N, C-alpha and C positions, 0 to 999 in steps of 0.2 A: 192286646197288642192290634192297629190299624193302620192300614195306609193307603188311607181314605182323603189325603191333603191335596193340595194341588201341585206340589213340588216329587209326587209321590213318595216321600218318607212311610218308614215305617215309626209310626208313634212306641214309643217307651211308657206307659206305665205302672207295672210291676220293679218297688221297691228291689226287689234282689234281680232282676236283667239289669239295673241300672247298674248295681253293687257289681254286677257279672262284671258288666261292658266297660267296669273301671277299672281296666290292666291297661298294661303299656302293651301288651304283646297283642291281648283280644282287639285292643281299636286298633294295631296295626294291622293286625291280619282283615279286618274287616271294612277298614279305605282298602286295602289293597283291594279284596276282591271286586268290591263297588266300581273301584278306576278302570282295575285294569278283565275283572269278569272272572268265570271260572278256573278252579288251580287246582292241585293238590297240594298234599303238606309239605311235601318233598318241597314242590316250586316255591312257596311261602317261604317254607326255612329263614331264606337268607336275607329275604326283604325284612323278616319281622321280629328280627333279632333270636332265634330260638332254635332248637333241632326241629328235625322231621320230627319225632316222635309227641313232645313235647309242642310243637304245633299241632299234631291231632287231638292231642287232650284240650287244649285248649276250643280247638274245631267242636267237637265234640260237647263239651258245654256248652260254647253260642248258639251250638245246636239247638241247646235241652231248652232252651230260652226262646227258639224261632226266629232266631237273629242269621242262622246260615240255614244251609239244606242241601242235599246234596243233588250235583250237577249231569247233565247225562255224561255219561261215560264218555273216556277222550281214545285215543290211540290204544293205548295201554289199556284194557279194562281191568286188569288187576288192581289195579290205583284207581281209588276212590277218590273224588270229586268235586267240590264246593261250591255253591256261590252265595251272595250275599240276595237274601228274598226281596229286598228293595234299592233302589237309589241311593238312599241312603233314615238317615233316623232323626230323629228328634224324641226329647223328655222336657216336661216341665216339673218343675219340686209344685207340689200335690195345693189346691187352692184351701183344705182347710188347714190354719196353719198349727191344731193341735198334734197333726199327723207329723210324729216326730220321724219314724222310721221314712217315711217317706221322702219329708226332708233333708233328712240326712245322711239317703241313699241320694238323691238328687243334687245335692253340695258333692260328693265324693266322684260322681262321672266328672260336674261341672269341675274340677275341682284339675284331676286326670286331663280334661280335654282341655285345658286352658294350658297347662305345660306341656301336652305334645303338639301343641299350636303353636306356641311362643315364639321358637328359634325359629319357625316355618321365615319371615321377614328377612331376617338374619342372613337365613342361610340359602334365601331366594337371590338377593342384594350380593352377593357374594357370586355366589353359581352358576346360577344365573342367569341374571343381567346385564353383562357386561356381553355375555353372548348372543343379545337380544338383537334384531335387523331394527336397524332406528324408527321405524313404522309401528312400532309393540312396545321400544319404549318406550317414546313420548305419550302411551296411554297408558302402561304401567303408571304404581304408584298410590300413596293413602289420603285419607280425608281424616280428621281430627275437626266431627265437628261436634259442638254443647251445644243442643238445645235445652228446653225451659218445656217441660211435657206433662200432661198429667196420664194415668195408668190407660186410660183409653184411647188416647190421643201415640202413647207410643205401640197399642198393642194393634192402634189404623194404621202407621206406618212402618210396623213389622209384615202386615198385610199385603199393602203395598209394593213393598218391595218384592215380593214375595210375586202382586202379582205379575211384575213387569222383569221378573226372572222365568217363571213357569212356563212360556215357550220356548224356551232356549235349554231347559233342564230336561223336559217332556220331548222334544222333538226328536223322530228317525234317525240314527246316522246319513240316511241317503239321505237327506232335508237337509243337512247342513251346508254350508258352501264352500269349497272348494280348498280355500285357505282358508278354513278356523281352525283352530286348536286351542288346547284345555287352557279357562284363565281359572284362577283361583282367588274368588274373592272373601274375605276374610270380614266378616262379620259380627260384631261387639253391642251388645247392648246393654253398658256397666246405669247401673241410677247410681247419684252421689248419694250420700248420707244427710239424712234433715240438718246435720249441722252446719252441711257444704254450703247451701244458700244464703243469694244473698243480696237477693229483693229482686232476681226473676230477669236480672241483664246475663246473656249465651258470652 
């Protein structure tokens, strides 16, 4: 695993690591640590839907694949604190079409991530959007754009998006404007099946 990409993500290539992460509690743990910083199993437990002991077990499992690690001790040095090893993570299906283990693991993790994020827009619309100030509410929303592209062109689009996002993802907290707040950008790339092509009109 490597964290050399421009968004500071850890790259997951091991199928066993993908399968380890493809669990709702482990995904919740990793997201919570990435978003809010170091925490103990007891602090994480209410947010991830597990008891402290079960959360601790999942943390150790994530650590065995290099996804989390020990953090600096907090005020109570008797409690073990954990942190994510990177700001985010990414994974890809293997290039080899015969790598059944890799393809299967990537599919399982993909499906779990879709399930986890699928209801996020509905929850945002019901719980967050009504309370937003007008200026933030006006900038919020979604786009559903269909393009007809090659695989190389789709890769170039993804790369261009990351190029734009990187300065905002990687900048230090002290460099953020005083009125900055977290914004969730959901990026789906959903290629259609060959049977869905009707001549190239978007």
